[in-house]
C-alpha positions in Angstrom: -31.0 10.3 9.4 -31.9 6.8 8.0 -29.0 4.7 6.7 -30.2 4.8 3.1 -30.4 8.6 3.2 -27.0 8.9 4.8 -25.4 6.7 2.1 -27.1 8.7 -0.6 -25.9 12.0 0.9 -22.3 10.7 1.1 -22.4 9.3 -2.4 -23.7 12.6 -3.8 -20.4 14.3 -3.0 -18.2 11.7 -4.7 -16.5 12.3 -8.0 -15.2 9.6 -10.4 -11.6 8.6 -10.1 -9.7 9.7 -13.2 -8.7 6.9 -15.5 -5.2 5.7 -14.7 -5.0 7.4 -11.4 -3.7 4.3 -9.6 -0.9 3.7 -12.1 0.2 7.3 -12.2 0.5 7.6 -8.5 2.3 4.3 -8.0 4.7 5.2 -10.8 5.4 8.5 -9.1 5.9 6.8 -5.8 8.2 4.2 -7.3 10.3 6.8 -9.2 10.7 8.9 -6.0 11.7 5.9 -4.0 14.3 4.9 -6.6 15.8 8.3 -6.5 16.0 8.0 -2.7 17.6 4.5 -3.1 20.1 5.9 -5.7 21.1 8.7 -3.3 21.8 6.1 -0.6 23.8 4.0 -3.0 25.9 6.9 -4.2 26.6 8.2 -0.7 27.2 4.7 0.8 28.7 2.4 -1.8 29.2 4.4 -5.0 28.8 3.0 -8.5 31.2 0.2 -9.4 34.3 1.6 -11.1 34.1 -0.8 -14.1 30.4 -0.2 -14.8 30.8 0.5 -18.5 32.9 -2.6 -19.2 30.5 -4.7 -17.0 27.5 -3.6 -19.1 29.1 -5.4 -22.1 29.0 -8.7 -20.2 26.0 -11.2 -20.1 26.2 -11.5 -16.3 25.4 -7.8 -15.8 22.2 -8.1 -18.0 21.1 -11.4 -16.5 21.2 -9.8 -13.1 19.5 -6.6 -14.3 16.9 -8.6 -16.3 16.0 -10.7 -13.3 15.4 -7.7 -11.0 13.6 -5.7 -13.6 11.4 -8.6 -14.5 10.4 -9.0 -10.8 9.8 -5.2 -10.8 7.4 -5.6 -13.6 5.6 -8.4 -11.9 5.5 -6.5 -8.6 4.2 -3.4 -10.3 1.3 -5.4 -11.9 0.6 -7.0 -8.6 0.5 -3.9 -6.5 -1.6 -2.0 -9.1 -4.3 -4.7 -8.9 -4.2 -5.0 -5.1 -4.5 -1.2 -4.6 -8.1 -1.5 -5.5 -10.8 -2.9 -3.1 -11.0 -6.7 -3.6 -8.1 -6.7 -6.0 -6.5 -10.1 -6.9 -3.1 -11.0 -8.1 -4.2 -12.0 -11.6 -1.5 -12.4 -14.2 1.2 -11.0 -11.8 1.6 -14.4 -10.2 2.7 -16.4 -13.3 5.0 -13.4 -14.3 6.8 -13.5 -11.0 6.9 -17.3 -11.0 8.4 -17.3 -14.5 11.2 -14.9 -13.4 12.0 -17.0 -10.3 12.0 -20.3 -12.2 14.2 -18.8 -15.0 16.9 -17.5 -12.7 17.0 -20.7 -10.6 17.3 -22.9 -13.7 19.9 -20.6 -15.2 21.9 -20.5 -11.9 21.7 -24.3 -11.7 23.0 -24.7 -15.3 25.9 -22.3 -14.7 26.8 -24.1 -11.5 26.7 -27.6 -13.0 28.8 -26.5 -16.0 31.5 -24.8 -13.9 34.6 -26.6 -12.8 34.3 -28.1 -9.3 36.8 -25.7 -7.8 34.8 -22.6 -8.9 31.4 -23.6 -7.7 31.8 -22.3 -4.2 32.8 -18.9 -5.6 29.8 -18.9 -7.9 27.4 -19.5 -4.9 29.0 -17.3 -2.3 30.8 -14.7 -4.3 32.7 -12.2 -2.1 29.6 -10.4 -0.7 27.0 -13.0 0.2 26.9 -11.8 3.8 26.2 -8.2 2.8 24.1 -8.5 -0.4 20.6 -9.2 1.1 21.0 -6.4 3.7 22.3 -3.9 1.2 19.2 -4.6 -0.9 17.0 -4.1 2.1 18.6 -0.7 3.0 18.4 0.6 -0.6 14.8 -0.6 -1.0 13.7 1.2 2.2 12.9 4.6 0.5 11.1 2.8 -2.3 8.9 0.9 0.2 8.2 4.1 2.1 7.2 5.9 -1.1 4.9 3.0 -2.2 3.2 2.9 1.1 2.6 6.7 0.8 1.1 6.1 -2.6 -1.1 3.1 -1.6 -2.6 5.0 1.4 -4.4 7.2 -1.1 -6.3 4.1 -2.4 -8.4 1.5 -0.7 -6.7 -1.9 -0.6 -8.6 -4.5 1.3 -6.1 -7.3 1.4 -3.6 -5.5 3.6 -1.1 -8.2 4.3 -0.8 -9.2 0.7 -0.7 -5.6 -0.5 2.1 -4.9 2.0 4.0 -8.0 0.7 3.5 -6.7 -2.9 4.9 -3.3 -1.9 7.9 -5.0 -0.2 8.5 -7.2 -3.3 8.4 -4.3 -5.7 10.6 -2.2 -3.4 13.0 -5.1 -3.1 13.2 -5.7 -6.8 13.7 -2.0 -7.6 16.2 -1.7 -4.8 18.1 -4.7 -6.1 18.1 -3.1 -9.6 19.7 0.0 -8.1 22.1 -2.0 -6.1 23.2 -3.8 -9.3 25.0 -0.5 -10.2 27.4 -1.1 -7.3 27.5 -4.9 -7.0 30.3 -6.6 -8.8 28.9 -10.1 -8.5 28.0 -11.6 -11.9 27.2 -15.3 -11.3 23.5 -16.2 -12.0 23.8 -18.7 -9.2 24.7 -15.9 -6.7 21.9 -13.7 -8.0 19.4 -16.6 -7.8 20.2 -17.1 -4.1 21.3 -13.9 -2.5 19.4 -11.3 -4.6 16.2 -13.4 -4.2 16.8 -13.6 -0.5 17.1 -9.8 -0.2 14.0 -9.3 -2.2 12.2 -11.9 -0.1 13.2 -10.1 3.1 11.6 -6.9 1.7 8.4 -8.8 0.9 8.3 -10.4 4.3 8.7 -7.0 6.1 6.0 -5.6 3.8 3.6 -8.4 4.7 4.3 -8.1 8.4 3.7 -4.3 8.4 1.1 -3.9 5.7 -1.9 -4.5 8.0 -0.9 -1.5 10.1 0.7 0.8 7.5 -2.2 0.4 5.1 -5.1 0.4 7.5 -7.9 2.8 6.6 
């Protein structure tokens, strides 16, 4: 069979992809992954005992706002990259804005604090654990996103893997915030960002194999 005839025969059996199919599948994957991350959190660390009072403080919402903002940017990024030839588009400035905002806020809080409190604002009491806890809680989110992405046809596999890791890390950090008692924006800017970055790096390193089609 000639090449043109083969292409025509293959194309004849195709059906249009329903509108919004990419978004629906990725939302399902993210939701399933977050449920898995929440199960790990509850079985491993539990929810902080003062969650309700903490939710009335600015520190809690600065932390949640940062991770959810990165989740939004990561979701936009991965939805674009799931398609052949997809590019980052508006996701890049959204992610950059969130990172710049938390760094500036962390710097302002650090400069304004008394000198004897600055080390605590940077290190908290869980700096050694925070990035790794985010990584563990993000693992089921990453696995679910890879499952969702394999149904599509991304062509920039390393970047798409990094986007999946970033989104998984941001969502995992959002879930971890239910257990974490750190409230310093400086701490969040350093250690939460490091945990999310580790997830993105693992996604970039594994994406070319996990998303190969």
